Backbone bond lengths (Angstrom), bond angles and torsions (degrees), N, CA, C in turn:
res aa  C-N    CA-C-N  psi(-1)  N-CA   C-N-CA  omega(-1)  CA-C   N-CA-C  phi
1 M - - - 1.528 - - 1.612 106.26 -
2 S 1.301 113.98 125.09 1.458 115.36 179.45 1.505 110.46 -77.27
3 Q 1.346 112.07 160.47 1.466 118.62 -177.79 1.579 108.74 -63.01
4 G 1.338 115.99 -23.53 1.431 117.87 179.86 1.497 115.74 -67.07
5 S 1.406 114.67 -15.37 1.468 120.74 177.51 1.486 113.26 -86.15
6 N 1.294 118.94 -8.22 1.416 121.80 179.98 1.550 112.35 -61.08
7 S 1.307 116.32 129.09 1.539 118.35 -173.97 1.470 112.71 -62.09
8 S 1.353 117.57 -30.66 1.471 120.00 179.01 1.542 111.78 -65.11
9 F 1.347 116.38 -31.99 1.473 120.92 177.46 1.512 111.36 -79.14
10 N 1.350 117.73 -30.45 1.469 122.50 -177.02 1.503 114.23 -82.12
11 S 1.359 115.90 -19.28 1.515 118.45 -171.58 1.537 112.28 -57.23
12 P 1.337 120.52 -42.30 1.511 117.21 -179.47 1.487 111.18 -62.98
13 F 1.309 121.12 -31.61 1.441 121.51 178.77 1.489 111.68 -76.67
14 H 1.290 118.54 -29.93 1.458 119.49 170.54 1.499 112.62 -61.47
15 R 1.351 117.16 -40.83 1.451 121.02 177.41 1.523 111.69 -67.72
16 L 1.397 118.17 -24.12 1.455 119.35 -178.23 1.534 113.27 -89.78
17 R 1.320 117.82 -3.93 1.425 119.00 -170.92 1.526 112.43 -63.33
18 G 1.311 115.48 126.27 1.444 121.47 -178.99 1.521 115.78 80.16
19 R 1.314 116.38 7.27 1.450 121.90 -173.87 1.492 113.97 -104.60
20 I 1.373 117.82 162.87 1.383 123.68 170.76 1.536 111.06 -98.48
21 I 1.295 119.07 124.48 1.420 126.81 176.42 1.467 108.12 -101.61
22 V 1.385 120.67 131.22 1.450 122.02 -176.43 1.486 106.49 -111.15
23 S 1.323 113.08 129.28 1.458 121.61 177.54 1.490 108.42 -90.37
24 C 1.323 116.79 111.66 1.483 122.76 -176.97 1.490 108.93 -101.22
25 Q 1.304 116.94 82.93 1.508 123.20 -179.84 1.468 112.02 -129.49
26 A 1.327 118.52 162.29 1.411 123.54 175.87 1.534 109.79 -147.59
27 A 1.309 116.39 132.05 1.436 121.21 -177.66 1.546 108.78 -67.03
28 E 1.360 115.48 152.68 1.445 118.87 175.35 1.548 111.94 -57.27
29 G 1.304 118.30 131.48 1.418 121.99 -174.87 1.552 115.34 87.93
30 D 1.281 119.17 -7.88 1.419 122.66 176.06 1.567 107.69 -70.87
31 P 1.303 123.00 145.35 1.407 124.51 177.90 1.545 111.90 -59.66
32 L 1.317 118.26 -23.59 1.433 122.98 -178.48 1.544 112.31 -90.96
33 D 1.331 115.70 3.39 1.490 119.62 -177.35 1.523 109.15 -76.84
34 D 1.255 118.87 73.26 1.490 123.57 -173.48 1.578 105.95 -152.90
35 L 1.306 116.51 129.84 1.505 119.24 -173.97 1.549 111.17 -57.64
36 D 1.353 116.18 -45.78 1.433 118.38 -178.01 1.490 113.92 -63.48
37 T 1.399 114.69 -40.39 1.415 123.47 177.72 1.593 111.08 -60.26
38 L 1.274 115.67 -49.97 1.468 122.12 -178.31 1.550 108.99 -65.07
39 T 1.353 118.06 -36.08 1.412 121.38 -179.37 1.531 110.02 -66.65
40 R 1.338 113.76 -40.42 1.506 117.66 175.38 1.485 111.24 -65.43
41 I 1.314 119.93 -36.93 1.459 121.27 175.54 1.529 111.99 -61.59
42 A 1.324 112.56 -47.54 1.473 118.69 176.64 1.549 110.79 -56.46
43 T 1.264 116.54 -46.89 1.530 120.21 179.29 1.515 106.43 -56.60
44 S 1.298 117.89 -47.61 1.489 120.98 -176.10 1.500 112.62 -63.88
45 V 1.352 119.96 -42.75 1.462 117.99 -177.45 1.558 109.64 -74.47
46 L 1.324 116.68 -26.99 1.501 116.43 174.07 1.512 109.47 -66.12
47 R 1.319 117.90 -40.05 1.468 120.82 177.89 1.534 109.57 -65.23
48 G 1.285 116.26 -27.28 1.477 119.89 178.84 1.502 115.13 -82.55
49 G 1.351 115.64 -3.66 1.453 119.64 173.06 1.483 118.59 108.87
50 A 1.366 115.90 7.49 1.482 120.23 177.33 1.519 109.50 -52.68
51 G 1.304 117.79 141.29 1.482 121.61 179.08 1.504 113.53 -92.78
52 G 1.303 117.26 -5.87 1.423 122.10 -179.86 1.521 110.98 -179.47
53 L 1.332 114.79 169.52 1.502 119.81 -176.95 1.482 110.15 -123.85
54 R 1.304 116.46 155.21 1.500 121.01 166.32 1.528 104.75 -118.58
55 A 1.330 117.12 132.91 1.479 119.86 -174.79 1.536 108.98 -136.56
56 E 1.348 112.95 147.27 1.458 118.30 176.27 1.503 113.79 -115.32
57 G 1.320 117.98 127.23 1.400 119.36 -178.61 1.513 116.46 96.66
58 T 1.317 117.60 144.58 1.443 117.67 -171.11 1.563 111.83 -72.42
59 A 1.295 117.55 -33.12 1.493 118.23 178.83 1.533 111.61 -63.48
60 R 1.249 114.73 -38.73 1.514 118.72 -179.36 1.508 110.96 -73.37
61 I 1.379 116.26 -39.51 1.465 118.00 179.53 1.526 107.03 -63.99
62 I 1.288 120.54 -44.12 1.499 122.89 178.86 1.467 111.59 -57.94
63 A 1.302 116.80 -46.13 1.529 120.87 -179.43 1.540 109.71 -66.81
64 F 1.288 118.78 -38.93 1.430 118.78 -178.86 1.555 111.53 -72.88
65 R 1.346 115.66 -33.33 1.431 119.58 177.90 1.489 110.52 -61.21
66 A 1.349 116.58 -34.16 1.495 116.43 178.63 1.523 114.89 -72.64
67 L 1.339 114.68 -7.90 1.464 117.09 180.00 1.504 112.19 -94.61
68 T 1.338 118.24 -24.09 1.422 118.97 -164.70 1.561 111.42 -155.85
69 Q 1.306 117.02 153.08 1.426 124.04 166.58 1.508 113.81 -101.71
70 L 1.309 116.57 2.46 1.457 121.97 171.45 1.489 111.77 -64.58
71 P 1.320 118.55 152.55 1.465 121.82 -177.05 1.565 114.49 -56.09
72 I 1.313 114.06 134.46 1.463 120.43 176.66 1.524 104.45 -118.80
73 I 1.430 112.82 129.18 1.435 119.84 171.19 1.587 105.95 -95.99
74 G 1.313 114.92 122.31 1.474 118.90 -174.92 1.485 111.92 -110.62
75 I 1.320 114.81 145.60 1.524 122.90 -179.68 1.456 110.09 -142.68
76 I 1.297 119.31 161.23 1.478 125.51 160.67 1.482 104.79 -130.02
77 K 1.340 113.16 132.90 1.461 119.61 -179.58 1.546 110.24 -102.40
78 T 1.362 115.29 141.39 1.418 121.95 172.11 1.507 106.36 -133.54
79 Y 1.354 114.21 156.56 1.456 119.90 -177.27 1.543 110.88 -125.12
80 D 1.356 115.19 145.02 1.467 114.50 176.42 1.531 110.43 -95.53
81 A 1.355 116.28 -172.76 1.429 117.29 -172.35 1.517 115.77 -65.76
82 N 1.371 114.83 -19.75 1.500 122.01 176.19 1.488 111.74 -87.64
83 G 1.263 119.79 -1.93 1.462 123.59 179.35 1.537 113.92 84.83
84 D 1.358 113.37 10.08 1.541 118.37 175.41 1.506 108.66 -72.30
85 V 1.281 115.46 140.34 1.483 121.96 -178.19 1.509 111.23 -94.85
86 Y 1.301 114.63 138.21 1.453 118.91 172.05 1.573 111.13 -127.15
87 I 1.305 114.47 141.16 1.430 120.55 -166.28 1.603 108.74 -106.72
88 T 1.266 114.43 114.93 1.530 123.71 175.55 1.559 106.22 49.47
89 P 1.313 118.37 66.64 1.475 120.33 -172.35 1.554 117.57 -86.45
90 S 1.365 115.85 4.51 1.438 120.53 -177.48 1.485 111.68 -141.59
91 F 1.350 116.04 162.59 1.475 117.66 173.63 1.475 109.84 -67.59
92 H 1.274 117.54 -36.95 1.497 120.04 179.80 1.575 110.01 -56.84
93 S 1.342 116.22 -43.70 1.420 118.67 179.64 1.507 113.68 -68.97
94 A 1.348 112.76 -37.03 1.503 117.14 175.77 1.520 112.50 -64.37
95 K 1.269 116.26 -39.91 1.448 120.51 177.17 1.526 112.56 -64.06
96 A 1.332 115.69 -40.24 1.472 120.31 175.24 1.459 113.87 -60.52
97 V 1.378 116.80 -39.77 1.439 123.79 177.86 1.569 110.69 -65.21
98 S 1.372 113.53 -42.99 1.450 118.04 178.22 1.511 112.47 -66.70
99 D 1.291 118.03 -45.35 1.428 121.58 -178.83 1.547 111.54 -63.81
100 A 1.350 116.23 -27.33 1.454 119.80 179.47 1.548 112.86 -74.21
101 G 1.318 112.99 -17.62 1.477 117.14 176.42 1.485 118.39 117.22
102 A 1.358 116.50 8.48 1.510 117.60 -178.83 1.501 107.70 -73.49
103 D 1.306 113.79 144.27 1.516 123.67 178.74 1.517 109.45 -81.25
104 I 1.286 119.18 -30.53 1.475 125.28 -171.45 1.546 106.16 -134.70
105 I 1.317 115.15 133.53 1.454 120.48 178.70 1.550 109.95 -104.66
106 A 1.282 122.20 117.55 1.460 124.75 -178.21 1.569 106.59 -93.70
107 L 1.366 114.64 135.22 1.422 121.20 176.44 1.556 110.93 -122.52
108 D 1.299 116.06 150.46 1.472 119.87 170.06 1.545 106.42 -74.75
109 C 1.300 113.37 112.13 1.508 118.13 -177.72 1.505 110.39 -115.40
110 T 1.294 119.25 36.70 1.461 126.77 176.53 1.531 108.46 -84.45
111 A 1.348 113.92 160.87 1.442 120.33 -177.77 1.498 114.48 -59.49
112 R 1.372 114.14 -32.46 1.496 120.50 -176.45 1.505 111.21 -62.93
113 R 1.341 116.61 -19.31 1.480 120.30 -176.03 1.541 112.65 -92.28
114 L 1.348 117.61 -0.59 1.413 118.42 -175.92 1.513 114.35 -71.38
115 T 1.299 114.98 -19.87 1.454 121.27 179.19 1.577 112.43 -103.04
116 A 1.256 116.75 15.35 1.464 122.90 -177.97 1.534 106.56 -73.74
117 P 1.326 119.07 163.74 1.430 122.69 174.44 1.484 115.23 -54.65
118 E 1.277 115.28 -38.15 1.471 122.30 172.06 1.491 111.99 -119.24
119 P 1.373 118.15 81.92 1.472 117.88 -174.68 1.558 110.13 -57.33
120 W 1.337 115.20 144.79 1.452 118.61 -177.21 1.515 116.55 -59.14
121 P 1.303 120.32 -34.61 1.492 118.59 174.66 1.512 113.60 -53.97
122 E 1.356 117.24 -33.29 1.479 119.00 177.39 1.467 114.64 -76.02
123 L 1.305 116.36 -22.79 1.534 120.32 179.83 1.451 112.80 -76.30
124 I 1.299 121.70 -32.06 1.437 125.57 -172.04 1.525 110.99 -59.24
125 P 1.353 119.28 -57.12 1.477 118.61 -177.31 1.505 112.27 -64.50
126 R 1.304 118.62 -28.05 1.467 121.73 178.77 1.542 110.93 -71.15
127 I 1.318 113.85 -41.62 1.470 117.34 176.11 1.546 111.81 -63.96
128 H 1.344 116.10 -40.81 1.469 119.18 177.21 1.556 110.36 -63.88
129 S 1.297 115.99 -49.72 1.459 116.85 -169.69 1.525 112.74 -83.67
130 E 1.337 119.74 -36.24 1.425 120.65 -175.24 1.521 112.31 -94.48
131 L 1.340 120.84 -27.78 1.405 123.04 179.64 1.505 115.11 -108.78
132 N 1.375 115.00 -16.13 1.495 120.39 178.20 1.509 109.97 59.00
133 R 1.362 116.86 40.33 1.465 121.75 177.84 1.473 109.37 -119.59
134 P 1.367 118.60 146.05 1.432 123.60 171.24 1.554 108.95 -71.96
135 V 1.395 115.32 154.87 1.459 124.09 -178.22 1.466 107.69 -116.32
136 L 1.347 112.86 130.81 1.437 122.72 170.68 1.503 109.97 -104.71
137 A 1.335 117.75 122.19 1.445 121.73 -177.73 1.523 107.86 -88.64
138 D 1.347 120.40 118.48 1.429 125.59 172.92 1.545 105.12 -85.35
139 I 1.349 117.16 116.97 1.453 120.72 -171.75 1.529 109.10 -130.67
140 A 1.346 116.43 167.98 1.474 122.31 178.87 1.518 113.40 -126.38
141 S 1.400 115.12 -5.86 1.489 115.14 177.87 1.483 109.38 -152.03
142 L 1.325 115.27 170.21 1.472 120.49 177.97 1.550 109.73 -60.89
143 D 1.345 115.38 -44.47 1.485 118.74 179.18 1.489 112.10 -54.95
144 D 1.389 117.36 -45.24 1.423 120.43 176.04 1.526 111.40 -56.59
145 A 1.353 115.53 -44.52 1.445 117.40 -175.34 1.562 113.57 -69.83
146 L 1.296 116.78 -36.65 1.464 122.34 176.55 1.512 109.48 -63.67
147 A 1.297 117.10 -44.64 1.436 119.92 177.69 1.542 111.92 -63.12
148 A 1.261 116.31 -40.45 1.494 121.56 -179.77 1.576 108.95 -65.87
149 E 1.272 115.56 -45.40 1.503 116.73 176.79 1.487 110.69 -58.57
150 R 1.365 119.89 -45.57 1.416 121.98 -178.92 1.575 110.74 -61.13
151 A 1.372 114.00 -31.27 1.494 118.74 -178.70 1.548 111.78 -79.38
152 G 1.375 117.50 -8.01 1.473 118.00 175.76 1.504 117.59 107.01
153 V 1.347 117.38 7.87 1.465 116.65 179.70 1.515 110.97 -63.39
154 D 1.295 116.62 164.94 1.412 124.95 -171.84 1.579 111.89 -99.78
155 A 1.341 115.59 -19.99 1.408 122.03 -178.88 1.476 107.03 -168.40
156 V 1.462 117.33 166.37 1.419 119.58 176.06 1.494 106.69 -130.44
157 A 1.386 116.78 157.29 1.441 121.97 174.92 1.502 108.37 -137.72
158 T 1.296 116.75 146.00 1.526 120.35 -176.34 1.545 110.08 -83.11
159 T 1.256 120.36 29.86 1.468 126.14 -170.02 1.529 109.91 -57.06
160 L 1.303 119.41 -39.20 1.455 122.51 -168.85 1.505 113.55 -94.99
161 Y 1.323 117.96 3.07 1.426 122.78 173.78 1.506 108.01 -67.59
162 G 1.369 116.21 114.37 1.446 121.24 -174.73 1.511 113.88 110.36
163 Y 1.390 112.60 -8.52 1.502 115.95 -175.04 1.519 114.62 -122.88
164 T 1.413 115.24 2.84 1.430 116.98 177.63 1.547 106.58 -103.97
165 A 1.320 112.76 169.64 1.531 117.76 -176.88 1.510 110.00 -55.39
166 E 1.327 118.80 -39.06 1.454 121.57 -174.87 1.545 112.51 -76.75
167 T 1.318 117.85 -21.28 1.470 123.47 -174.47 1.491 115.52 -121.57
168 R 1.332 114.12 4.74 1.464 122.35 -173.74 1.532 110.48 -51.98
169 G 1.389 114.71 135.59 1.455 120.88 174.23 1.539 114.89 86.58
170 I 1.284 118.63 -10.81 1.449 117.69 -178.50 1.590 107.19 -79.22
171 R 1.337 115.49 129.08 1.408 118.63 -173.99 1.611 110.82 -125.26
172 T 1.299 114.82 32.78 1.460 121.68 173.72 1.483 111.03 -130.06
173 P 1.298 121.45 148.54 1.487 122.51 179.08 1.549 108.38 -59.67
174 S 1.310 114.15 147.98 1.464 118.43 172.81 1.548 107.91 -101.88
175 W 1.317 112.50 102.15 1.463 120.16 -179.13 1.475 108.94 -66.55
176 P 1.420 120.06 -45.40 1.484 118.20 174.22 1.441 115.77 -55.67
177 L 1.352 117.80 -38.20 1.487 117.75 177.92 1.540 111.84 -65.61
178 L 1.363 115.87 -42.54 1.446 115.50 -178.52 1.602 107.27 -65.35
179 Q 1.304 121.29 -40.76 1.391 123.54 179.81 1.514 111.64 -58.76
180 S 1.390 117.56 -43.86 1.404 123.96 177.11 1.542 113.41 -61.68
181 L 1.349 115.61 -42.52 1.441 121.86 -179.79 1.554 109.60 -63.84
182 V 1.265 115.98 -47.73 1.483 119.18 -178.69 1.564 109.44 -62.83
183 A 1.258 116.91 -37.40 1.525 122.45 -176.23 1.552 109.18 -73.91
184 H 1.310 120.27 -34.22 1.470 119.85 -171.16 1.517 113.38 -104.93
185 L 1.261 121.44 -13.67 1.472 121.45 -176.64 1.470 110.81 -104.46
186 T 1.382 116.85 156.05 1.391 123.20 176.84 1.520 111.95 -109.84
187 I 1.350 117.49 1.79 1.418 122.46 -178.65 1.535 106.69 -111.82
188 P 1.373 115.91 163.21 1.497 119.43 -176.29 1.504 111.56 -59.69
189 V 1.332 116.24 145.99 1.414 126.10 178.39 1.527 110.43 -117.82
190 L 1.336 119.56 123.57 1.451 122.05 175.68 1.548 109.40 -107.50
191 L 1.298 117.04 132.00 1.457 119.69 171.99 1.510 108.18 -86.27
192 E 1.311 114.77 122.41 1.493 117.04 179.62 1.576 105.95 -137.33
193 G 1.284 114.11 132.16 1.452 119.26 172.34 1.550 112.56 111.56
194 H 1.338 113.13 128.12 1.479 124.20 167.21 1.570 112.02 73.21
195 I 1.378 118.22 15.56 1.494 117.38 176.22 1.544 105.83 -83.05
196 T 1.327 115.23 128.86 1.453 120.16 -179.95 1.533 114.57 -120.43
197 H 1.322 119.37 -14.48 1.458 121.50 -172.81 1.539 109.00 -135.99
198 P 1.310 120.88 143.91 1.445 125.67 -178.31 1.565 110.04 -53.07
199 P 1.307 121.55 -44.45 1.455 118.24 -177.88 1.486 114.26 -58.92
200 E 1.339 117.68 -26.29 1.466 120.03 178.41 1.578 109.22 -70.27
201 A 1.268 117.65 -38.71 1.492 119.12 176.60 1.512 109.32 -66.07
202 L 1.244 119.47 -40.86 1.493 121.90 177.92 1.559 110.96 -64.01
203 L 1.339 114.13 -40.54 1.472 117.87 177.02 1.541 111.68 -62.03
204 A 1.357 116.77 -44.66 1.403 118.72 175.60 1.493 116.32 -56.63
205 L 1.306 117.77 -42.50 1.443 123.35 177.89 1.519 110.19 -65.87
206 D 1.366 115.29 -40.86 1.476 118.84 179.14 1.562 111.59 -64.60
207 M 1.320 113.70 -31.81 1.504 116.48 179.45 1.599 111.82 -80.62
208 G 1.291 116.57 -2.12 1.454 116.41 173.23 1.489 114.38 113.31
209 A 1.372 117.89 1.83 1.488 116.37 176.35 1.537 109.30 -64.69
210 T 1.295 117.49 140.82 1.455 123.10 174.84 1.482 111.27 -63.51
211 A 1.306 119.07 -46.70 1.420 126.88 -178.96 1.523 111.03 -154.58
212 V 1.323 114.18 167.61 1.490 120.05 -179.01 1.526 107.75 -124.66
213 V 1.352 113.37 133.79 1.532 119.82 177.33 1.497 106.37 -105.12
214 I 1.333 117.84 124.89 1.448 123.75 179.45 1.540 109.90 -122.90
215 G 1.300 116.61 133.41 1.506 122.04 -179.69 1.438 110.71 -117.05
216 S 1.351 117.45 -94.21 1.463 122.75 -165.38 1.519 110.89 -57.73
217 A 1.297 119.59 -36.81 1.482 122.02 -175.27 1.491 110.29 -60.09
218 I 1.343 120.51 -19.43 1.418 123.94 -178.33 1.519 110.05 -113.73
219 T 1.273 121.56 -36.65 1.425 123.86 -165.00 1.521 115.33 -107.57
220 R 1.285 120.68 -8.79 1.454 120.82 -176.87 1.514 113.86 -118.30
221 P 1.291 116.79 97.74 1.488 119.87 -179.88 1.510 114.11 -54.70
222 E 1.323 115.52 -36.25 1.492 116.69 -179.81 1.551 111.94 -58.66
223 T 1.358 114.42 -48.18 1.463 120.28 179.59 1.537 111.90 -64.40
224 I 1.371 116.10 -39.85 1.450 117.75 178.50 1.476 112.60 -67.66
225 A 1.389 117.61 -42.82 1.435 120.06 -179.02 1.604 110.06 -63.89
226 N 1.314 115.47 -41.06 1.449 119.40 179.39 1.477 112.19 -62.73
227 R 1.343 120.12 -31.20 1.410 121.50 -177.35 1.564 106.86 -70.10
228 F 1.316 118.18 -38.88 1.452 122.20 177.30 1.530 109.60 -66.28
229 V 1.307 116.57 -44.81 1.430 121.11 179.58 1.567 112.47 -57.54
230 Q 1.269 113.26 -48.41 1.499 119.38 -178.69 1.511 111.27 -64.55
231 A 1.380 116.10 -37.63 1.494 120.85 -179.78 1.534 111.81 -68.52
232 T 1.313 119.55 -24.20 1.466 122.46 -174.92 1.510 111.07 -108.82
233 R 1.337 119.61 2.57 1.439 122.40 176.81 1.534 112.41 -79.67
234 P 1.338 118.40 128.39 1.437 120.33 -178.94 1.504 109.37 -56.37
235 A 1.334 116.09 143.94 1.420 124.11 175.53 1.557 107.67 -67.21
236 D 1.389 115.36 145.25 1.415 120.19 176.64 1.502 110.24 -55.79
237 G 1.327 115.86 142.84 1.485 121.12 176.60 1.474 112.87 78.31
């Protein structure tokens, strides 16, 4: 039996079943990139019924933990020289996330990270044994997910679909990917990324997703406003 089947690791995902998780993040330079602002956003989405939060960075996780006992997915982002993002790429970053109060630690479990200084398959057992936290694998493909499940993760999320070399630039949910994940995995599957309308979240749950993570469509006024602007702009010609 893998560590991922341990009930203590699965309990946060049981609490999230059928729920909407809101990712309260802001890119560097975004007008919302402010701890007090993001904490107010987190407070607001919790009042709106969010079943959990996703947070980046220890200061934000600590601030959100003070707001709620609902599950928090914690990450730390780093960037390489090309601007590519990596999610919680080391045990040091995983421990920082855990110490800040996150219930779940999300890792970049894509193939590109297998040659990293600390490959993610080596991080999973350490997080389980030393931090006693469940691991959420952020993946971009079925192959990523299957490899992560074999390595002992407790759940997978489609977070990195659209952000790897093979999927770069895609900004719509992959329903075939979700269907394949649900069909082939025995661990919880979270749909994360590119959800813009409530019916899409309902569809994901109907297709078997354990929960749905939504970010920009709820928390970023710039993105929301631009969607309305683009929809009402006259077509060229």
